MARGU-295152 format. One line per 8 residues: number of its first residue (from 1); their letters; for each residue x, y, z of N, C-alpha, C. Coordinates in nm, 3 decimals, decimal comma. Layout:
BEGIN
NUM) A) X/Y/Z/X/Y/Z/X/Y/Z  ...
END
This chain:
BEGIN
1) MQSALNIL) 0,081/-0,122/0,000/0,000/0,000/0,000/0,085/0,127/0,000  0,200/0,121/0,061/0,284/0,239/0,063/0,314/0,287/-0,079  0,350/0,193/-0,167/0,383/0,230/-0,304/0,263/0,290/-0,376  0,145/0,231/-0,357/0,025/0,281/-0,422/-0,009/0,422/-0,373  -0,003/0,444/-0,243/-0,034/0,576/-0,189/0,066/0,681/-0,235  0,193/0,642/-0,244/0,294/0,737/-0,293/0,266/0,777/-0,437  0,224/0,680/-0,521/0,191/0,711/-0,660/0,074/0,809/-0,667  -0,020/0,797/-0,573/-0,137/0,884/-0,572/-0,106/1,024/-0,516
9) GYKCYHSL) 0,017/1,046/-0,479/0,057/1,179/-0,434/0,069/1,195/-0,284  0,045/1,088/-0,210/0,063/1,093/-0,065/0,210/1,069/-0,031  0,247/1,113/0,087/0,379/1,079/0,140/0,354/0,984/0,257  0,377/0,856/0,232/0,333/0,752/0,326/0,446/0,709/0,419  0,417/0,714/0,548/0,513/0,671/0,650/0,503/0,521/0,667  0,618/0,454/0,660/0,628/0,309/0,672/0,739/0,280/0,772  0,738/0,160/0,829/0,838/0,127/0,931/0,981/0,145/0,880  1,003/0,117/0,753/1,139/0,128/0,700/1,187/0,273/0,689
17) EIYTNLSE) 1,091/0,368/0,700/1,132/0,508/0,701/1,220/0,537/0,823  1,198/0,462/0,930/1,272/0,488/1,053/1,420/0,461/1,033  1,454/0,368/0,943/1,594/0,338/0,917/1,670/0,460/0,865  1,600/0,550/0,796/1,666/0,668/0,742/1,671/0,782/0,843  1,601/0,765/0,956/1,602/0,865/1,062/1,585/0,793/1,195  1,692/0,728/1,237/1,685/0,640/1,354/1,651/0,715/1,482  1,668/0,846/1,484/1,635/0,923/1,604/1,486/0,917/1,635  1,402/0,887/1,532/1,257/0,877/1,554/1,222/0,758/1,643
25) SEMWGEAL) 1,312/0,660/1,649/1,285/0,541/1,730/1,257/0,577/1,875  1,325/0,679/1,924/1,308/0,718/2,064/1,166/0,768/2,091  1,112/0,849/1,999/0,977/0,901/2,020/0,873/0,791/2,003  0,894/0,700/1,907/0,804/0,585/1,896/0,810/0,503/2,024  0,930/0,490/2,081/0,943/0,417/2,208/0,865/0,482/2,319  0,865/0,616/2,323/0,787/0,688/2,424/0,638/0,663/2,406  0,593/0,664/2,280/0,451/0,638/2,252/0,411/0,496/2,295  0,498/0,400/2,268/0,471/0,261/2,306/0,473/0,244/2,457
33) DAKFFEKG) 0,567/0,311/2,525/0,573/0,306/2,671/0,442/0,356/2,732  0,393/0,468/2,680/0,271/0,529/2,736/0,149/0,440/2,712  0,139/0,381/2,594/0,020/0,304/2,558/0,016/0,167/2,626  0,131/0,099/2,628/0,132/-0,040/2,671/0,195/-0,066/2,807  0,275/0,030/2,857/0,349/0,003/2,981/0,326/0,109/3,089  0,227/0,199/3,065/0,188/0,300/3,164/0,305/0,388/3,208  0,389/0,423/3,111/0,501/0,512/3,138/0,484/0,637/3,052  0,454/0,749/3,115/0,438/0,872/3,041/0,296/0,897/2,996
41) KPFGRREW) 0,278/1,008/2,925/0,146/1,052/2,881/0,114/0,998/2,741  -0,006/0,941/2,723/-0,045/0,893/2,590/-0,040/1,006/2,487  -0,002/0,972/2,365/0,010/1,071/2,260/-0,127/1,120/2,213  -0,132/1,250/2,185/-0,248/1,311/2,121/-0,205/1,370/1,988  -0,290/1,450/1,928/-0,260/1,502/1,794/-0,131/1,582/1,790  -0,105/1,659/1,891/0,017/1,740/1,890/0,141/1,652/1,880  0,144/1,544/1,958/0,260/1,455/1,955/0,269/1,380/1,822  0,153/1,338/1,769/0,155/1,267/1,640/0,200/1,360/1,528
49) DQLLGDYN) 0,156/1,486/1,531/0,201/1,582/1,431/0,353/1,600/1,438  0,403/1,604/1,559/0,547/1,622/1,578/0,624/1,500/1,525  0,574/1,381/1,551/0,643/1,259/1,512/0,634/1,232/1,362  0,514/1,252/1,306/0,492/1,215/1,167/0,525/1,326/1,070  0,550/1,445/1,122/0,600/1,553/1,039/0,515/1,584/0,919  0,578/1,584/0,801/0,505/1,622/0,680/0,449/1,502/0,604  0,444/1,384/0,668/0,377/1,269/0,607/0,226/1,288/0,615  0,154/1,242/0,514/0,008/1,252/0,518/-0,059/1,117/0,499
57) AVSDVPAI) 0,016/1,010/0,523/-0,039/0,875/0,525/0,055/0,788/0,608  0,001/0,686/0,670/0,083/0,593/0,748/0,041/0,450/0,720  0,136/0,360/0,736/0,105/0,217/0,725/0,208/0,139/0,805  0,178/0,012/0,832/0,274/-0,079/0,892/0,301/-0,045/1,039  0,371/-0,137/1,107/0,415/-0,111/1,243/0,529/-0,009/1,240  0,545/0,072/1,346/0,468/0,072/1,469/0,337/0,151/1,464  0,309/0,218/1,351/0,190/0,304/1,346/0,062/0,227/1,372  0,050/0,104/1,318/-0,076/0,031/1,335/-0,099/-0,014/1,478
65) CFSEDLIE) 0,005/-0,007/1,562/-0,015/-0,036/1,705/-0,103/0,070/1,771  -0,120/0,183/1,702/-0,196/0,297/1,755/-0,317/0,328/1,668  -0,375/0,226/1,609/-0,485/0,247/1,515/-0,596/0,333/1,574  -0,650/0,291/1,690/-0,761/0,365/1,748/-0,720/0,506/1,791  -0,595/0,523/1,834/-0,545/0,654/1,876/-0,537/0,749/1,756  -0,485/0,698/1,644/-0,472/0,780/1,524/-0,607/0,811/1,462  -0,698/0,713/1,465/-0,833/0,736/1,411/-0,904/0,846/1,491  -0,882/0,846/1,622/-0,942/0,950/1,707/-0,872/1,084/1,690
73) AYPEAKII) -0,739/1,081/1,677/-0,663/1,205/1,667/-0,687/1,278/1,535  -0,720/1,202/1,429/-0,741/1,261/1,297/-0,880/1,225/1,245  -0,983/1,292/1,296/-1,120/1,257/1,257/-1,150/1,284/1,110  -1,063/1,357/1,042/-1,082/1,383/0,900/-1,015/1,278/0,812  -0,939/1,186/0,873/-0,862/1,088/0,796/-0,950/0,977/0,742  -0,911/0,923/0,629/-0,977/0,806/0,571/-0,893/0,682/0,603  -0,963/0,572/0,629/-0,898/0,451/0,676/-0,908/0,342/0,569  -0,795/0,284/0,534/-0,791/0,176/0,435/-0,749/0,048/0,507
81) LVERDIDK) -0,838/-0,050/0,506/-0,809/-0,177/0,569/-0,786/-0,280/0,459  -0,661/-0,318/0,441/-0,623/-0,408/0,331/-0,649/-0,552/0,374  -0,746/-0,614/0,308/-0,782/-0,751/0,342/-0,692/-0,849/0,267  -0,637/-0,945/0,341/-0,548/-1,043/0,281/-0,586/-1,184/0,328  -0,554/-1,282/0,248/-0,567/-1,421/0,292/-0,476/-1,439/0,413  -0,533/-1,487/0,525/-0,457/-1,488/0,650/-0,336/-1,580/0,644  -0,346/-1,689/0,571/-0,231/-1,781/0,561/-0,118/-1,719/0,479  -0,155/-1,649/0,372/-0,053/-1,582/0,292/0,009/-1,467/0,371
89) WYKSFNDT) -0,077/-1,395/0,444/-0,024/-1,287/0,529/0,073/-1,343/0,633  0,036/-1,455/0,694/0,121/-1,514/0,799/0,258/-1,549/0,742  0,261/-1,608/0,624/0,390/-1,643/0,563/0,473/-1,518/0,538  0,408/-1,413/0,487/0,479/-1,288/0,464/0,530/-1,229/0,595  0,445/-1,229/0,698/0,482/-1,177/0,830/0,601/-1,254/0,887  0,596/-1,386/0,875/0,704/-1,469/0,927/0,834/-1,444/0,852  0,822/-1,427/0,720/0,942/-1,410/0,636/1,000/-1,270/0,643  0,916/-1,170/0,672/0,965/-1,032/0,667/0,977/-0,965/0,803
97) VVKYMDFR) 0,910/-1,016/0,904/0,914/-0,953/1,037/0,982/-1,044/1,138  0,924/-1,161/1,159/0,978/-1,254/1,259/1,122/-1,290/1,226  1,149/-1,305/1,098/1,282/-1,342/1,051/1,391/-1,248/1,103  1,357/-1,118/1,117/1,457/-1,020/1,156/1,444/-0,978/1,303  1,367/-1,053/1,380/1,339/-1,013/1,516/1,452/-1,046/1,614  1,533/-1,145/1,585/1,634/-1,190/1,680/1,767/-1,121/1,652  1,795/-1,015/1,730/1,918/-0,939/1,709/2,026/-0,977/1,809  2,008/-1,088/1,881/2,100/-1,118/1,990/2,244/-1,134/1,944
105) AVKYMVFL) 2,264/-1,189/1,823/2,400/-1,216/1,777/2,481/-1,090/1,755  2,413/-0,978/1,721/2,487/-0,855/1,692/2,454/-0,743/1,791  2,370/-0,773/1,890/2,322/-0,666/1,978/2,435/-0,592/2,048  2,536/-0,665/2,094/2,642/-0,599/2,169/2,732/-0,516/2,078  2,756/-0,563/1,955/2,831/-0,481/1,861/2,755/-0,354/1,828  2,623/-0,367/1,807/2,541/-0,250/1,778/2,544/-0,153/1,895  2,534/-0,206/2,017/2,535/-0,122/2,137/2,665/-0,043/2,145  2,777/-0,110/2,114/2,906/-0,044/2,126/2,934/0,054/2,014
113) FNPPLLRY) 2,890/0,020/1,892/2,935/0,097/1,777/2,823/0,168/1,700  2,696/0,140/1,730/2,588/0,205/1,658/2,468/0,224/1,749  2,479/0,312/1,850/2,369/0,335/1,945/2,235/0,370/1,881  2,228/0,449/1,771/2,097/0,477/1,711/2,024/0,351/1,667  2,097/0,253/1,612/2,033/0,129/1,570/1,984/0,050/1,691  2,053/0,061/1,803/2,006/-0,004/1,925/1,872/0,054/1,967  1,854/0,187/1,950/1,725/0,248/1,984/1,614/0,192/1,896  1,645/0,167/1,768/1,545/0,105/1,679/1,512/-0,036/1,727
121) STMTVKWV) 1,614/-0,112/1,763/1,593/-0,248/1,811/1,510/-0,249/1,939  1,538/-0,154/2,030/1,464/-0,144/2,155/1,318/-0,109/2,129  1,294/-0,016/2,035/1,156/0,021/1,998/1,082/-0,099/1,942  1,149/-0,178/1,859/1,088/-0,296/1,800/1,047/-0,396/1,907  1,134/-0,418/2,004/1,102/-0,510/2,114/0,979/-0,460/2,190  0,966/-0,329/2,204/0,852/-0,273/2,278/0,720/-0,302/2,207  0,714/-0,287/2,073/0,585/-0,314/2,008/0,557/-0,464/2,004  0,662/-0,545/1,998/0,640/-0,690/2,002/0,584/-0,730/2,138
129) RGWMDAET) 0,641/-0,677/2,245/0,595/-0,711/2,380/0,461/-0,646/2,413  0,446/-0,519/2,375/0,325/-0,447/2,412/0,206/-0,480/2,324  0,222/-0,468/2,194/0,111/-0,487/2,101/0,084/-0,634/2,072  0,190/-0,711/2,053/0,175/-0,854/2,021/0,172/-0,942/2,145  0,211/-0,888/2,261/0,218/-0,965/2,385/0,306/-1,089/2,366  0,421/-1,069/2,305/0,513/-1,180/2,278/0,653/-1,145/2,327  0,723/-1,246/2,376/0,858/-1,228/2,427/0,963/-1,296/2,341  0,922/-1,387/2,254/1,016/-1,463/2,173/0,963/-1,474/2,030
137) QDELRAKA) 1,049/-1,519/1,940/1,006/-1,542/1,803/0,896/-1,648/1,797  0,909/-1,753/1,879/0,808/-1,859/1,879/0,672/-1,806/1,926  0,672/-1,722/2,029/0,546/-1,662/2,077/0,488/-1,571/1,972  0,574/-1,499/1,902/0,528/-1,408/1,797/0,457/-1,487/1,687  0,516/-1,599/1,648/0,453/-1,684/1,546/0,320/-1,740/1,597  0,319/-1,785/1,722/0,200/-1,850/1,778/0,082/-1,754/1,790  0,109/-1,627/1,816/0,003/-1,530/1,841/-0,034/-1,446/1,719  0,039/-1,460/1,610/0,025/-1,371/1,496/-0,115/-1,373/1,435
145) KDKYRKHY) -0,168/-1,491/1,406/-0,298/-1,498/1,338/-0,411/-1,443/1,425  -0,407/-1,473/1,554/-0,510/-1,422/1,644/-0,502/-1,270/1,652  -0,380/-1,216/1,655/-0,363/-1,072/1,659/-0,413/-1,009/1,530  -0,389/-1,073/1,419/-0,438/-1,026/1,289/-0,590/-1,009/1,293  -0,659/-1,113/1,338/-0,806/-1,110/1,343/-0,855/-1,000/1,437  -0,795/-0,992/1,555/-0,839/-0,893/1,654/-0,811/-0,750/1,606  -0,702/-0,730/1,536/-0,669/-0,597/1,484/-0,773/-0,553/1,382  -0,811/-0,642/1,292/-0,910/-0,608/1,191/-1,047/-0,580/1,256
153) ELVRRVTP) -1,081/-0,659/1,357/-1,206/-0,636/1,430/-1,204/-0,499/1,497  -1,091/-0,461/1,554/-1,078/-0,332/1,621/-1,098/-0,217/1,523  -1,029/-0,222/1,409/-1,039/-0,113/1,312/-1,182/-0,099/1,261  -1,247/-0,212/1,233/-1,387/-0,206/1,188/-1,478/-0,148/1,295  -1,451/-0,178/1,421/-1,537/-0,133/1,530/-1,524/0,016/1,557  -1,403/0,071/1,547/-1,382/0,210/1,588/-1,389/0,309/1,472  -1,397/0,260/1,349/-1,398/0,350/1,234/-1,539/0,374/1,183  -1,582/0,499/1,171/-1,712/0,528/1,108/-1,716/0,470/0,967
161) KDRLLEFQ) -1,832/0,417/0,929/-1,845/0,347/0,801/-1,805/0,435/0,682  -1,836/0,565/0,689/-1,807/0,651/0,575/-1,658/0,685/0,563  -1,580/0,647/0,663/-1,436/0,673/0,659/-1,355/0,547/0,630  -1,423/0,434/0,612/-1,353/0,305/0,601/-1,368/0,243/0,463  -1,255/0,201/0,406/-1,254/0,121/0,284/-1,189/-0,013/0,315  -1,263/-0,122/0,296/-1,205/-0,255/0,306/-1,163/-0,294/0,165  -1,034/-0,312/0,149/-0,974/-0,315/0,015/-0,888/-0,439/-0,004  -0,895/-0,498/-0,123/-0,806/-0,605/-0,162/-0,722/-0,554/-0,279
169) VQEGWAPL) -0,593/-0,579/-0,275/-0,506/-0,522/-0,378/-0,540/-0,575/-0,517  -0,603/-0,692/-0,524/-0,643/-0,747/-0,654/-0,746/-0,658/-0,724  -0,814/-0,573/-0,646/-0,916/-0,483/-0,704/-0,852/-0,370/-0,784  -0,725/-0,345/-0,761/-0,656/-0,241/-0,837/-0,696/-0,100/-0,796  -0,676/-0,008/-0,891/-0,690/0,135/-0,861/-0,834/0,181/-0,837  -0,932/0,126/-0,907/-1,065/0,186/-0,913/-1,127/0,214/-0,776  -1,146/0,113/-0,688/-1,211/0,143/-0,560/-1,127/0,232/-0,469  -0,995/0,217/-0,477/-0,907/0,300/-0,394/-0,914/0,446/-0,435
177) CKFLGKPI) -0,907/0,472/-0,565/-0,912/0,610/-0,613/-1,048/0,674/-0,590  -1,154/0,596/-0,606/-1,288/0,649/-0,579/-1,302/0,690/-0,433  -1,252/0,607/-0,344/-1,260/0,633/-0,200/-1,181/0,758/-0,162  -1,064/0,774/-0,223/-0,976/0,886/-0,188/-1,002/1,011/-0,272  -1,090/0,999/-0,373/-1,118/1,114/-0,459/-1,001/1,150/-0,547  -0,931/1,049/-0,596/-0,814/1,070/-0,680/-0,840/1,013/-0,820  -0,783/1,075/-0,923/-0,793/1,016/-1,057/-0,711/0,888/-1,066  -0,754/0,795/-1,150/-0,682/0,669/-1,166/-0,552/0,696/-1,242
185) PDVPFPYV) -0,438/0,658/-1,186/-0,310/0,682/-1,254/-0,299/0,600/-1,382  -0,215/0,645/-1,472/-0,194/0,571/-1,597/-0,075/0,476/-1,585  -0,055/0,422/-1,465/0,048/0,320/-1,442/-0,018/0,201/-1,374  0,036/0,080/-1,389/-0,023/-0,038/-1,325/-0,020/-0,026/-1,173  -0,117/-0,090/-1,109/-0,118/-0,093/-0,963/0,007/-0,169/-0,915  0,078/-0,117/-0,815/0,205/-0,179/-0,772/0,182/-0,300/-0,680  0,194/-0,418/-0,735/0,184/-0,540/-0,655/0,323/-0,575/-0,606  0,365/-0,507/-0,500/0,501/-0,522/-0,449/0,514/-0,649/-0,368
193) NDTETLDE) 0,622/-0,723/-0,391/0,651/-0,843/-0,312/0,714/-0,801/-0,181  0,639/-0,814/-0,070/0,685/-0,766/0,060/0,817/-0,831/0,101  0,827/-0,963/0,084/0,945/-1,036/0,130/1,069/-0,991/0,055  1,060/-0,988/-0,079/1,176/-0,949/-0,158/1,216/-0,804/-0,130  1,116/-0,715/-0,117/1,145/-0,575/-0,092/1,215/-0,556/0,041  1,164/-0,621/0,147/1,227/-0,605/0,277/1,365/-0,668/0,279  1,380/-0,785/0,218/1,512/-0,848/0,212/1,614/-0,755/0,147  1,575/-0,691/0,037/1,666/-0,601/-0,033/1,703/-0,482/0,054
201) RVAVISHL) 1,602/-0,422/0,119/1,629/-0,303/0,201/1,713/-0,338/0,323  1,680/-0,450/0,389/1,756/-0,490/0,507/1,899/-0,525/0,468  1,919/-0,587/0,351/2,054/-0,620/0,305/2,137/-0,493/0,289  2,078/-0,389/0,229/2,149/-0,262/0,211/2,179/-0,199/0,346  2,078/-0,195/0,434/2,096/-0,136/0,566/2,202/-0,211/0,646  2,195/-0,345/0,642/2,292/-0,428/0,715/2,434/-0,401/0,666  2,447/-0,386/0,534/2,578/-0,357/0,476/2,632/-0,225/0,528  2,547/-0,122/0,529/2,589/0,009/0,578/2,625/0,004/0,726
209) VMNDIKRK) 2,542/-0,066/0,804/2,566/-0,076/0,949/2,696/-0,149/0,977  2,717/-0,262/0,909/2,838/-0,340/0,934/2,962/-0,262/0,891  2,955/-0,187/0,782/3,068/-0,103/0,742/3,097/0,002/0,847  2,987/0,058/0,904/3,003/0,159/1,009/3,067/0,097/1,132  3,022/-0,025/1,167/3,078/-0,095/1,283/3,227/-0,123/1,261  3,261/-0,173/1,140/3,401/-0,204/1,110/3,487/-0,078/1,117  3,433/0,032/1,059/3,509/0,157/1,059/3,534/0,206/1,201  3,428/0,201/1,284/3,442/0,250/1,421/3,527/0,155/1,504
217) SLTALVAS) 3,521/0,025/1,474/3,605/-0,072/1,544/3,751/-0,043/1,516  3,783/-0,018/1,388/3,921/0,012/1,351/3,967/0,140/1,418  3,881/0,241/1,421/3,916/0,366/1,487/3,945/0,344/1,634  3,861/0,260/1,698/3,880/0,233/1,840/4,010/0,159/1,865  4,042/0,063/1,777/4,165/-0,013/1,793/4,287/0,075/1,774  4,283/0,160/1,671/4,394/0,250/1,646/4,410/0,348/1,761  4,296/0,402/1,808/4,301/0,498/1,917/4,358/0,435/2,043  4,316/0,309/2,072/4,363/0,245/2,194/4,513/0,220/2,191
225) AFGTALVY) 4,568/0,203/2,071/4,712/0,181/2,059/4,790/0,303/2,104  4,726/0,420/2,098/4,792/0,543/2,140/4,747/0,584/2,281  4,673/0,493/2,351/4,636/0,518/2,488/4,526/0,622/2,503  4,434/0,633/2,397/4,325/0,729/2,401/4,195/0,658/2,435  4,137/0,710/2,520/4,014/0,648/2,556/3,893/0,674/2,449  2,950/0,695/2,063/2,772/0,709/1,943/2,621/0,774/1,926  -0,245/0,940/0,571/-0,264/1,044/0,483/-0,287/1,170/0,552  -0,114/1,383/0,590/-0,168/1,483/0,682/-0,206/1,607/0,600
233) YGARTLGL) -0,176/1,727/0,627/-0,223/1,845/0,555/-0,374/1,852/0,553  -0,439/1,841/0,665/-0,585/1,855/0,668/-0,658/1,725/0,656  -0,602/1,625/0,593/-0,668/1,495/0,583/-0,565/1,386/0,564  -0,542/1,311/0,669/-0,443/1,205/0,661/-0,509/1,074/0,619  -0,433/0,991/0,553/-0,482/0,860/0,512/-0,407/0,757/0,594  -0,481/0,673/0,664/-0,420/0,574/0,751/-0,438/0,435/0,691  -0,331/0,373/0,648/-0,337/0,236/0,599/-0,315/0,144/0,717  -0,419/0,117/0,792/-0,405/0,049/0,920/-0,418/-0,101/0,907
241) SS) -0,333/-0,160/0,829/-0,329/-0,306/0,818/-0,185/-0,349/0,807  -0,160/-0,474/0,843/-0,023/-0,521/0,850/0,037/-0,542/0,713
END
C-alpha cells in the first residue's frame, strides 16, 4: 500500500522510514511506553504531528499499534483496511518480520558501535511485547494470526463506516481512487513483493551498518594503541493493516 499511496501523491510513512532517521525510534518508544506500559502521557494530535512531520499517510508497524489513537486524533482521515488471505499474510509476516526479530547475535556490537540502531531495536522489542504480547520469536509466530483477526475487528469497530474502505489489492486502482477522490493513474497498480522488498532493504541497511561498525572498530583499535580512551495536511490517510 505504501507504493500505491505514494503514486497517488501521498507521502506515506512506513516502518522502513525509521531506518533513514533512527532518532525517531526514541519518540516511537515513548509512545509505546505510554500506551502499553503506563510510562508517560499517551500521545495526542500534537505529539503525532510532531512525530509524523510532513507525512500525510501511514502504514505498517509501529503506526498500526496505535490504530484507534490515530483514528481518534485525525477525525478527517480516511482509513484503508487491506484484506489479505490470512495464511498468505502469515507467511509474509514470518518471512519479513519474525525473521529479523532476533538481534542477539549482533546486539552488543550495535550497542558499542551504533547506538541509534540499538534504539530502533529497543523500539521494535517494545511493540512486540506491548502490542503482540510476545517475548520470543516462537510466541510471535504462535500469536500472529489471532492478533491479525483482533486488529481487523478493532479497526472495523472504531472507524465510522463513511471513513472506512475494506480493500483487496487485486481490485486495483478503481475502488481505492474512488474512495480517496483521486484520478486513476496511468500506471499499473504496484503489486510489491513484501518479502523481496524487505530483504533487499535490510541487506542494504545491514551492509551500511556493518561497514560503520568495522570503521568504528578500527578507529577504536587505532586509538587504543595510542592510549586514548555514538494520509496529513488537513486529511491524513491511515493504511491500518499489517
